N, C-alpha and C positions, 0 to 999 in steps of 0.2 A: 425221804425227800431231801434231807441235807446231803446225803451221800451222792444222790443224783445231781444236785446243784454243783457239788465239788467236781464231779466227773465232767459235767458240761463246761465248767469254767476252765479246767485243765485242757480239755480237748479243743476248746476254742483257740487257745494259744494267744489270746489277746491280753496284753500285759495288764491293762487297767481292770479287765474283767476278773482276772486271776487274783489281783490284789484286793479288789472289792469283795470277792467271795471269801478270801482269807480273813479280811477284817470283820466281815459279817459273822463268820463262824467264831472267831476269837472273842468278839464282843458278846455274842450270845452265851458263850461259856463263862466269861468274867462277870457279866451282868446278872446271871442267874444265882441268887443267893439262897435258894432253897436247899435245905440240908436233907438230901435224899437218904442218908443213912438211917434217919429216924422214920422215914416213910418209904421203906423199900418196896419196890415193885418186884414181886417174885413170880417166876415162871417155872413150872415143873417140866423137866426134860428127863423122862425115864424115872430113875430112882432118886436123882439128885435135884436139889433146889438151887437155882442160880439167881443171884440178885442182879438187877439191871439199874445202873446209875447213869442218868443223862450226862453228868459231868465227865465221867470216865469215857462214855461213848463219844462225846465231843472231843476229848483229848486224843482218843484213838483216831478220830477222823482228821484232826490237825496233823497227827503223825503221818497218816497215810497221804495227806495232802502234800506234805514236804517230800516224802519219798517218791510219789508219783510225778511230782512236778520236776524233780531233779534227776531221778533215775540212777545216776552214778556220779561220782565226784568229777570226772572229766566232762560230763554233760550237764553239770549243774548250771542253773540260770543265776548268774551273779547278782543281777538286779533284784530278782525275787528273793534270793537268800538274804541280801542286806535288809530288805523290807521285812521279811519274816523274823530275822534276828532282832531287829529294832523293836518290832511290835511285841514279840514274845518276851523280850527282856523288860520292856516297859510294863507289861502285864504282870510279870513275876515280881518285879521291883515294887509295884503297887500292892501286891498281895503280901509281900514281906513287910512293907510299911504298915499295913493293916494289922498284921500279926504282932508287930512290935508295939503298936498303939494299944492293941487289945490287951497285951500283957501289962501295960501301964495303967489303963483305965478299964478294969473289969466290969464296971457298972454300965458302960456305954455299949449297948447292944446293936447300935446302928452300924458299927464297923465289923460285926461278927461275920466272918467269911467261912463257908463250908470248907473243910480241909481237902475234900476231893477236887475242888477247883484248882488249888495250887499243885496238888499231886499230878493232876492231868496236864497242867501247863509244863511242869518239869519233865513229865514223860515225853511230851512232844518236843521240848527244847533239846533234850539230849541227842535227838536225831540230827540236829543242826551240825553237830561236831563231825558227823560222817562226811559232810559236804564242805564245811568251812575250813577244816584243817588239812594240812599242816599250817601253822600260823605263818602269816606274812612277816617278814623281818621288820622289827621295830627299831632297827638301827638307823642312824641318820643317813640320808641319801643325798648325794651332791647333784644339783641340777646343772644345766649347761652354763649358766652365769656364774657358777662357783658358789652359789648360796647353798647352805645346808638346810634341807627340809626334813623334819621328823616324819618317820613312816607311820606314826600313830594315827590311825584313821578312825572313822565312826565305827567300823566293824570291830576293831580291836577294843574300842571303848565299851561297846555293847557286850562283847565277848568277856571282857574283864568283869563287867558288872554282873553278868549272868553267873560267872564262876564265883564271884563274891557273894551273891545271893545264895548260891548252892552251899557255900561254906557256912553261912549263917544258919541255914535251915537244917544242918546236921543236928542242931540242938532243939529242933521243934518237938513238941509234945506228941504229934500225930505220927504213928509208925509209917503210914503210907507216904507221907511227905519226906520223912527221913530216908526211906528206901529209895525213892525217886531222885532225891538230891544226891545220894551216894552213887547211884548208878550214873547220873549225869556227870558228876565229878570224875568218876573212874574213867569214863569215856573221854572227857575233856583232857585229862592229864595224860592219858595213854597216847594221844596224838601230839603231845608237846615235844618239839624237837630237842629242847634242853633236857628232857628226862629220858 
């Protein structure tokens, strides 16, 4: 049902419908604090057993949403990209803050977040770098009046914050989060013009 709603939103091409569906899916992922690793739903396919995790499925759907909405770098929707970058960065930053607070106060179980939520957010976020980069110049730009305006925009702030969160998460205790953070950083830095 969620996949169908995403497809309908993308096919509509209506900006506010696309953003609303993106937000709904993102909030559904972040707000679900069920730890599905302890309560795995298992399905037998032939001889192998495959576990199904709603957090991972929603993360994959966010990734597909980004890819289908943008198709290729030269066809990317700049407005949606900024929206997706901002919302994903905020969600990841919130999860990193929860993880940091969790380390400080072990007895507070209200901030306990399932690790698959953060791993799924990072998995979706790494795909942003296919469309956002190469980085826009952050060097000062002279306007017509001779005033110098810094090229640092909201997207560069969110991008820097996303990279900063990824660097912090390399030290996370959960292997899936470390793997997704490393994959995101490898992709982010591979598109950096300075490297």
